[in-house]
KEGU-598317 format. One record per atom (N, C-alpha, C): x, z, y; residue in one letter. Coordinates in steps of 0.05 Angstrom, whole numbers, plus 5000, padded with zeros to 4 digits. Layout:
<fitors>
XZYa...
</fitors>
This chain:
<fitors>
602163085517x602462805521x604662685503x606862835498x609062715484x610162895463x611862785445x612562925421x614363165426x615863175448x617363415453x615963565476x614963805470x613263945489x614364225494x613764335518x614864595523x612564775533x612865025525x610865225533x612365475542x611765585566x613065825574x611066045580x611366275569x609866515576x611866725585x611266855608x613267025620x614367235601x616967255601x618367455586x618767395556x617967155547x618167095519x619766835515x621266825493x622666575485x622366555455x621066335446x620766295418x620666005412x621265935387x621065655379x618465595366x617365365372x614865265360x615465065339x613464965326x613864785303x615064525311x616764415294x617964155299x615863935298x615963755319x614063545320x615163265316x617763235323x618762965321x621762965322x622762735325x625462655324x627362885327x628062955349x630063165352x628963425349x626663475363x624963595361x623563815355x623763955374x622064195372x620764245398x618564385396x617264495420x618564765425x618964835450x620165085455x618565245475x618865505473x617865685493x620265765510x620265675535x622665715551x622065875576x623966025585x623566185609x625366095631x624266085655x625865995678x628266175681x630566055688x632966215693x632766355720x630766285736x630466415762x627766545763x627666805763x625166955760x623866995787x622866775799x621366795824x623166815848x624167055854x625867075877x624367075903x625767065925x624467045951x623066775954x621066775971x619566525974x621166315989x622966396006x624766206019x627466336025x629566196018x632266296023x632666326053x634366516061x634966556089x637066356098x636166116104x637865896113x637065816141x638865706157x638265646185x635865476189x635265296170x632965116174x633864856186x632064666187x632564396198x632864436229x634864296240x635564336268x633664196287x631864036277x630063886294x627163916284x625263856301x622463876292x621863656273x620263716253x619363526233x616363506234x615363266238x612463226238x611862936232x610262896211x609562626202x606562576206x605962396224x603162336230x601862166208x599162176207x597762016187x598361726191x598461636215x599061346220x601761266209x603661446211x606361386200x606261366170x604761556157x604461536128x602961286120x601061196136x599460956129x601160706130x603260706146x604960466149x607660496134x607760676115x610260736101x611360496086x609560306078x610560076063x612259896080x612059916107x613659756125x615859916139x616260156131x618160336143x620860306129x622760186143x625360146131x627360366137x626360576150x628160806156x627661036136x625161086130x624461326114x623361246086x623061456070x621761436044x619761656043x617261606051x615361816059x613461906037x613261756015x611561825993x613361825967x612461975947x614061975922x614361695910x612361525915x612561245906x612561045929x613761135951x614360975975x612060945994x609560885984x607260836001x604760905986x602460885999x599960935986x599460725964x600560485967x600260275947x602060325923x604060495926x605860585904x607460355891x608060145908x609659925897x612559995893x613560225905x616360295903x618160065912x617259925933x618659695943x619659765971x622359805973x623559885999x624359636015x623459616040x623559356054x626159296069x628359446063x630859396077x632659216060x634559076073x636258876059x639258926063x640059136076x642859176081x644359196055x643359346035x644459336008x642859125993x644358925983x642958695971x644458595947x643358385935x644558275910x647358165915x648058105940x650657995946x652858195950x652058445956x654158645962x653858905946x651758925929x651259185916x653559265898x655259075889x657559145873x659459325887x659259345914x661059515929x659859795933x657459845923x656160105927x657960335917x658060545932x659760775924x658261035931x659061255919x657761515926x658361595955x656261685969x656661805995x656962105993x655362225976x655562515970x653962575945x654462805933x652862905911x651963185918x649363235917x648263495923x647563635897x648663865892x648164015868x646164245873x644064255857x642164475859x643164705841x641664925841x642465155824x640865155798x639364945793x637664945769x638764725750x639864805728x640964615708x638764565688x637164365694x634964295676x633864025684x632163915667x630963655671x630163605700x630963365711x630263295738x628663035738x626263045750x624562805752x623762755780x624962895799x624162875827x624662605839x622762515856x623062285873x623162395901x625562425913x625762555939x624362395960x623362525980x622362396004x624362436027x624462246045x626462266067x624962216093x625362396112x623962386138x626062426160x626562216175x628362236198x630962366191x632062286169x634762376161x634662646146x632362746139x632162996124x630862926096x632263016075x631262966048x630063216036x627663186024x626363396010x626263325980x627463505964x627563455935x626763705920x625863655895x624963885879x626563885853x626364115839x627664145813x625664255793x626464275768x624864435749x624464715759x622364845750x621665115758x620965145787x620364915800x619164925827x620965035849x623364935850x625064975873x624764735892x624864775918x624864565937x627364595955x628764375960x630964375978x630464186001x631264256025x631464076048x634364046054x635363796055x638163746060x638563516079x640863506091x641563276108x641963036090x640562816096x640562586079x643062416082x644862486101x647362336105x649762496094x649662766097x651962926089x651463096065x648963156058x648363336037x648263626045x648663686070x648463966080x645764076074x645664326063x643164456057x641964586082x639364536087x637964666109x636464916099x634964876078x633565106066x632965056037x632265276023x631865265994x629565455988x627365345978x624965505971x624965545941x624465795932x624165855903x621365965899x619765815885x617065905880x617066155862x615466355869x615166595853x612966545833x613666505807x611766445786x609866675781x607466605773x605566805764x606366905736x604867095725x605567215699x605267035675x603666815678x603266635655x603766345665x605366205650x605865925656x605965765630x604065585627x603765435602x603965135608x605864995596x606164715604x607364555581x606864295582x607864105563x610263955573x612163895556x614063675561x616363755580x616764005585x618864095602x617864215628x619564375641x618764525666x619164355691x618264105690x618963905710x617363925735x618463795756x616963745781x617763475791x615863315800x616463035808x616462995838x616263205854x616663165883x614463285900x614863255926x613063365946x611563145961x609563225975x608263055995x608663176023x608463016043x608863116071x606563016088x605663196106x603663116126x604063316149x604263206174x604763376197x607363516193x607363786197x609863936196x609964106170x608664006149x608664156124x609263966100x610564086080x610863956054x609264106033x608363956013x606464065993x607564015965x607264225948x608264205920x606264335901x605864205878x604364335856x606364485838x605364705826x607164885811x606464905782x608265005766x607865035737x605665245731x605265435750x603065635746x600565545759x600265275762x597765145771x596965235799x598865245817x598265295846x599065045862x597965035886x598764835907x599865005930x602364945938x603565095960x604164915983x603865026007x604564886032x606865026044x608964886051x611364996063x611864876091x612965036108x613864936134x616164746130x615864506140x617964306135x620564366149x620464516170x622964586185x624464826173x622965026162x624265266154x623965326124x622165196110x621665256082x619865496078x618865616099x617065856097x614465776084x613465946066x610865906054x608665946075x606965736078x604765746097x602165836083x601565716060x599265806044x599665716015x598265835997x598165745969x595265775959x594465585942x591865585930x592065555900x590365705886x590365685857x588665435849x589865255835x588465005827x586765045803x587865185783x586465235757x587765465743x586765535720x587765775705x589965695685x592365785690x594565715671x594165835643x592666045641x592166165614x590465975597x589065795610x587465595595x589065335589x591565325598x593265095592x593764915616x592864985640x593264815663x596064865675x597264645685x599764665699x600064415717x602064415735x602464195753x605364105753x605863845749x608463735752x608563495771x606163385777x606063135793x606663185822x607562985836x607762995865x604962955877x604063125895x601463085907x601462845926x599162775936x598862565956x597462685980x598562656004x597462746029x596262516044x593662536050x592262316063x589862416078x589562336103x587262396120x586462696119x588362866122x587863156122x587263276095x587663126074x587263226047x589763216030x590063396011x592163385991x590863335964x591463105952x590363035926x592363115904x591263235883x592863315860x591263325835x592363225813x591163225787x592063465772x591963455745x592863675729x594063585703x595963745693x596963715665x595163885647x595663865621x594364045602x592663915581x592863645578x591263515558x591863595530x594163725526x595063815499x593964095493x592464215512x591564495509x588564525509x587064305509x584164325509x583064405536x584164295557x583064335584x580964125590x579764135613x578063925623x579363815648x580363565647x581963465668x580463405694x582063375715x580863325742x582863215761x581763115784x583263075808x581863245829x583363395845x582163565866x583363485893x581763535914x582663495942x582463765956x584663845969x584864085984x585264026013x584264196031x584664166059x587564226066x588864036079x591764056084x592464286103x590564356120x591064566140x590764846128x588664876111x587965146101x588365196071x588464986056x588665016027x585865046014x583765016029x581065036018x580364796001x579164845978x578264625960x576064475973x576364205974x574364035986x572563895966x573663795944x572063665923x573663655897x572163615875x573363585849x572163355834x573763185823x572762975805x573763045778x571963085759x572663145731x573162885716x575362875702x576062635686x574562635659x573162855653x571362875630x568562925641x566762725641x564062775652x562562965633x560763115645x559063305630x557263155611x556262925620x554562755603x555662465603x555462335581x556362055579x559162025570x560462245562x563262215554x563562075527x561362045512x561461895487x561861595493x561161495517x561661225524x559861025510x560960785504x559460565492x560160515463x561760705451x562560675423x564160415419x566260385436x567860135436x569260095409x569159855400x570459785374x573259685379x573759545401x576359415406x577759555430x580359525431x581859625454x581759415476x583159465498x583059285521x584159015515x585758985494x586858725487x585158575466x582958705458x581158575439x581758625410x583558825404x584158885376x582459115366x581659095341x579959295329x581459555324x580259775333x581560035332x580860195306x579460065288x578960175261x577360445263x575560465282x573860705284x571660695264x570860925254x568460955237x566261055256x564960865269x562960935289x560661105277x559761025253x557561175241x558261465236x560661515226x561561785222x561761935248x562761805269x563061945295x560362015306x558361845303x555661905313x554462145298x554962155272x554062385257x555462645266x558062625272x559562855281x558462945308x557862755326x556762825352x554062975350x552462885331x549863005328x550063295318x552263355304x552663625293x554163815312x555263715333x556863875351x555064005373x556064225385x554764335408x555064165432x553564225453x553464055476x555664095497x557564285491x559464345512x562364285505x562764115484x565564065477x567063895498x565563785518x566863645540x568763825555x568264095553x569964275568x572764295558x573264205533x575964215522x576963935514x575963735527x576563455518x579063335530x580563495546x583163395555x582963225581x584363005581x584262825604x585862905628x588362985624x590063055647x590762815664x591462865689x592362655707x595262725715x597162575705x599962645706x601362555732x600462335743x601962215765x600262165790x601562125812x600262115838x598261885840x595861935851x593961715856x594961515877x594161265874x594561065895x592161075913x592460995939x590361005958x590060745973x587660635974x586960405990x585460506014x586860516037x585560616062x583360436072x583460176067x581459996077x578760046063x578760106038x576260156023x575760456018x577560626027x577260916023x577160985994x578960875978x578860905949x581461025939x581261215921x583661315906x583561215877x585861135867x586061025840x588061185824x587361255799x589261395782x588661335753x590561405736x590061375707x589961655694x588461655672x587861915658x589161915631x590162155623x591662185598x589862225574x591162325553x589862335526x587662545524x585862505504x583862705498x585162925481x583663155479x584463375463x582563415440x583563485415x586363485408x587463205405x590063175408x591262915410x590562735386x590862835362x590762665338x588362705320x587062935323x584862995305x582162925319x581262685313x578962575328x576262695320x576062825297x573462935288x572363145308x574163275322x573263475342x572163355367x572263095370x571562965396x570362695391x568162665376x566962405371x566262265397x566261995396x565661835420x568061705433x567661565455x569861435469x571661625484x570561875489x572062075504x572761985532x570761895547x571261815575x571962065591x573662035612x575061785621x577961785612x578461895588x581261905578x582261615574x584861585576x586161315572x585061105590x584361175614x582860985632x584260985659x583660755674x584160745702x581460815716x581560985736x579061075749x579361035780x577260955792x577160925822x574961115832x575661265853x573761455865x573861435895x571661535908x571561545937x573461765948x575061685967x577061875978x575862105992x573562066006x572462286022x570862486005x569562395984x567762565969x568562605940x570362445929x571062465901x569062345882x567062195893x565062085875x566061835861x565061795837x565861575819x565261305831x567061115828x566560835835x566660655810x568760665794x568860515769x571160625752x571060535727x573260605709x573560375689x575960365677x576460175656x578160325635x577060335610x578360485588x580060295571x582660355567x584460195552x584160245522x583960505514x583860585486x581660795484x579460725471x577360925466x578061095442x577261355444x577661545422x580561535412x582461565431x585261535425x586161755405x587261675382x588461865363x591461805359x592661675379x595561605377x597161715400x595861865419x597161965442x598461745460x597061515461x598061295478x596461305504x596461535517x594961575542x596061415565x594361375585x595261245610x596661445628x599061385635x600661575650x602061455675x603361235672x604861115694x603061055718x603761125742x601861115765x600960835772x598560825783x597360565791x598860455815x599160185815x600360035837x598259855849x598059845876x596159665890x597759435902x597059195894x598458955904x596658715902x597758475903x596158225901x597058075876x595257925864x595957755841x593757545839x594457325825x592557105821x590757165797x588257075799x586457085776x586856825759x585256795738x585656565720x585156295734x583656305757x583156055772x585056005794x587156175796x589156145817x588556275843x586256415845x585556545870x586956815872x588156865895x589557125899x587557345904x587757555888x585957785891x587558035896x586258235908x587458495911x587058635884x589258735873x589158835846x590259125844x589559255823x590659515815x592059475788x594559565786x596259505763x597159755750x597259755723x598159985707x599959885684x602160025680x603959975657x603360175635x602460085612x601460265591x603560335570x603060565556x604660635533x604460425511x602360265512x602060055492x604259845495x605559835519x607559625524x606459395539x603859405548x602659205564x602459295593x602759105612x601959145640x599159035644x597459205654x594659125658x594059075688x592758855694x592158775721x589158765725x588058925744x585258955748x584458865776x582058755779x580858715805x580458995818x581459025842x581459285855x578659385862x576759205867x574159275876x572259345852x572559195831x570659225809x571859355784x574459355781x575759445756x576059235735x574958995739x575158785719x578058745711x578558725685x581158675675x581758375677x583558295695x584158015699x586057915678x587858075670x589757995648x591358245639x592558215616x594558405607x596958245599x599258365602x601858215598x602458185569x604358015564x605658005537x606758285531x606858355505x607958615497x610958635505x611658845519x614358875528x616159005507x614959135488x616459265466x615059185439x616459225417x615259155391x612659305386x610759175373x608259295365x607959245335x607059445321x606859425292x604559605282x602859495264x600659645252x598659765272x598259625294x596159725313x593459645302x591559815300x591560105306x591260255280x593360285264x593060435239x592360725245x590560845229x589661115233x591761315223x592161535237x593961745227x592961855200x594861945184x594262065158x595762325155x594962485135x596362735130x599362685124x599862475109x602662415101x604262275123x602762145141x604062005163x603861705161x602761585182x602361295183x604161175205x605560965198x607460845218x605960655236x606360685262x605360495282x607260475305x607560245316x609060205341x607160085362x607460175388x609460355398x609060645388x611160815391x610861095386x609361235409x608961495406x607361645425x608461655453x611061595457x612261585483x612061315497x611161115483x610960855496x612860645483x612860405495x611960305521x612860455546x611060445566x611660565592x610560845592x612261045594x611461325595x610461385623x611061625633x610261695661x611761535681x613861405673x615761265692x614261075711x614561115737x613260935756x614560655755x612960455755x613860175758x614460115787x615559885792x615959785819x615059495820x614359395843x613459125847x614958995870x615958755866x616958585888x614758395895x613458435918x611058275925x611657985931x614157925940x614757645945x615257485919x616157625898x616657495873x614257525854x612357705861x610057755844x610957855816x613158015816x614158125792x613858435792x612958535769x612858825765x615158905746x616459125752x618759205736x618159475722x618359475696x617459695679x619759805662x620060065661x622060195643x620560275618x621460165595x620160205569x621860365550x620460485530x621760615508x621060475482x622960485463x622360395435x623160625417x621260775407x621760995389x619760975366x620560855344x618760835321x617861115311x615261145306x614161405298x612161375276x611761595262x609461615243x607561825254x604961775249x602861945260x601562105238x601562375241x600562555220x598162705232x595962705217x593562845226x593163095210x592063305223x591363555209x588863675222x587063785206x584663905217x585464135235x584164155259x584964355278x582664415297x581964675299x579864765317x581164865343x579464875364x580364955391x581665235390x584265255397x585665515395x585565685420x584165595441x583865765465x586265775482x586865555496x589165555515x591865525503x591965485477x594565435464x594765135458x597165045451x597564765445x595764675422x594564445425x592464355407x592864055401x594463995381x595163725375x593563595353x592763755333x591363645310x593163475294x595663555291x597663395276x600263375290x601663155285x604363115297x605062825297x606862745314x608062475314x611062515311x612162375292x614962425285x616662175287x618862185300x620761965301x621761905273x622061655266x622861565239x625961605237x626861775219x629761825216x631261565209x633461525223x635161295217x634461045232x632061035244x631360795259x632360805288x633460585296x634660575323x632560605345x633160765365x631460785389x632960655412x631460525429x632760395452x630760355475x631760255497x630060215521x630159925529x628159855546x627959585556x626859585585x628359485604x627459435631x626259155631x623659125637x622258875636x621158795663x621358535669x620158425693x617758255684x615458315694x612958185686x611758035710x611157775705x609857615726x606857695727x606057805750x603357905752x601257685753x602057445760x600257215762x599657095735x601457135716x601157005689x601157205666x602357445670x602657625648x605157575631x606657365638x609057295623x611457475630x613157525611x615557675616x617657485628x618557545653x620457375666x623257425656x623957675652x626557745641x626458035631x628458105614x628658385606x631658445601x632158705603x634858805598x634659045579x635959035556x635859245536x638059455541x637359705536x639159925540x639560085514x641660235512x642260385488x640260615484x639360735506x637560965505x634760885513x632661005502x629960965512x629861025542x628360855557x628260885586x625861065594x626461275609x624361435621x625361535648x623761505669x624561585695x623661415718x623361155714x622260995736x624160795748x623060635766x624360395777x624060395808x626060285821x625860225850x626559935854x624959795871x625559515879x626059515909x627759325918x628259305947x628159015956x627858985982x627758715994x630458575992x632558715984x635158595980x635358455952x633058395940x632858275913x634358445893x633758705894x635058895875x632959055861x633659135836x632059325820x634059545810x633259795815x634960025807x633560175785x635060255764x633960395741x636160555728x635560795718x637460965705x636961005675x638961115661x638761145632x639661425625x638761525601x639261795593x642161855588x643861645584x646761695580x648261715606x646861735628x648161775654x648661525671x648161285659x648661045674x646360975693x647060925718x645160845739x645960565747x644060375746x644660085749x643059955771x644159735780x642759545798x642659275785x640359145786x639958875775x638958685796x639458425791x638358225808x635358205801x633658245821x630758255816x629657985806x631057765811x630057505804x630657425775x632857525764x633657435737x634657655718x634857895728x635658125711x638558155706x640258005720x643058025717x644058305727x645658435710x646658695719x648858645739x648558785763x650458735785x652258975790x651459215781x653059455787x652059685770x653859865763x653060115749x654960335756x653960585753x655460825760x654761035739x656761185730x656361395711x655961655726x653461765725x652762005740x653362265727x654062255701x654962495687x652762655674x650162585679x647862705665x645662495665x643662535649x641562335646x640262265673x640162005679x638761905703x635861845694x634262045695x631462025685x629462085706x629961985730x628262015753x628261745768x626161695784x626061445799x627761465825x629261255830x630961245854x629261205879x630461275902x629261215929x631361095947x630460985969x632360875989x631460946017x633260946036x632661016064x634960926081x634560926107x636560846126x636761046149x639261136155x639761326177x642061216194x641561196220x643661106239x644660826231x642860656222x643660386215x644860346188x645160556172x646360526146x644360586124x644160406104x642260446082x643560606060x641860776047x642760946025x640860906001x641860965978x640260975953x640861245941x638661385933x639061655921x637561675895x638661825876x637361865850x638162135838x636362265824x636962515811x638262465784x640262625778x641562605752x641462885739x639262935725x638863195713x637963195684x637862945673x637062925645x634062965641x633263005615x630463005608x630063195584x628163375587x627463555565x625963405543x624163235551x622363105532x623862955510x625962805517x627562655498x630362775495x630763005507x633263155503x635662995512x635562875536x637862755548x639462965564x642062915567x643963105578x642963205605x642963475607x642063605632x644163605654x643163605678x644863625701x643363765724x644563765748x643163905770x643763765797x644063495796x644963355819x643163135829x643263095855x642262845867x644662695878x644962455869x647262285877x646362085897x647762055920x646961885941x649261675945x648461415947x650261195949x649861035975x652060915984x651960726006x654260526004x654260336022x656460146023x658860256038x661260156033x663560256048x663360206078x
</fitors>
């Protein structure tokens, strides 16, 4: 998916070819070689059980943070106001919890009745007291013999249902843990890591099912979303993001914004005629982030990543459905409902990554509709009708665009945005009363280099490289987009490219962190910076908020980022008012 990628095979450490800016791909080995499945810790002192009805009402729950993105709608909008724009300047650390894993942290902790569940790279899970930081238990996943992954050994969090928490692993497993003790209840193999499959996303628990997608679009996998039975781990259904037939699509000439993508359709059709009928099996299409769920219509929504190989399009003629698309499927059966493709035959690695948000917005006639929203690497926020997939609007560009869509060359062709975005995997947030979406953006000028490349069999398969332009400044931009108009309401520029995500609260606040360690609060209405704190390592994870015993807290991981090489750490920092 991105220019800095990581691959681990047990017992080996080697450097791979330089791809970009800082840049290198590395073969890295976990500093913790499996270990016991759960540390011998006393466990949570009270029973933990989260009913489906509680999960369904999480958007109105001002005590807990029950999903990695707050609710099934994934608005990341916390409905409490104790910490607000008038007093956030007084925010101070309540405690800092340090893990034993010094590596990239992208976890979005969940909080249940005063117990916080957080994850680290290499698939550790901690249960701690959300007020004091006291550790209840610590689970260390025992990796299989082969682990192949892109972009760092990350994990973005757990899901909870009943008395169990669920995590996807780098060796492509789904594990269920006892929420009280951390004991392993069951594990299921999702896919074959030797073929390039891995898991970093936080799963979604809903109606007795655990939904999880897959990484691996850089390795020639066939992407999917799967549903497993929450009680037993049995596979219930699979939706493939690469259809066996019809993946060539409609031979789209323009992207979602109406700009010509400079495709040679005639050449692609000739290439298709000469290829075998099974190249769909290696066409990519990973699903990086948690699906959104509409319980009223029984629909799951997600976005799909890049095709394989990333830059060498001759190996994959056609539109390459459903890559670079938003997709809606039936929650019970996994059957297709609709899709909308942003970039057909993507040869720039501008895949759809940031998770779908379900909210309301006006159409061009002023009628309020239920919508599904996505923030793209292109730098646009896309607003769709939730029932049909119709694109109602796309926002103004949040970051500079240049030479779109120039084709990659052997020497390198410059185009903006670079392969990281725009909006990377970073979850956006929405303030529903203001109808504003908040997006963390990157600006990293790059050149795109193409090279002939055949399927290497479970190894990284890029078909070229994307390289940061030496000497050109890189920076970030937190943008507020009006969902009713597509206009940018305000923005705040940062020294470092932004990756990690956003939290909005009913206290008219927006929280966002930066790779230099600064964690900030902004006025949601106008973007004024109200508070900041130096966390000591890159704040490259989305913040969460919760309330215990009448006191509101804000928590964020400060562990840096492998992908852009921000300073590593091992902490979750928790804040409250005096």
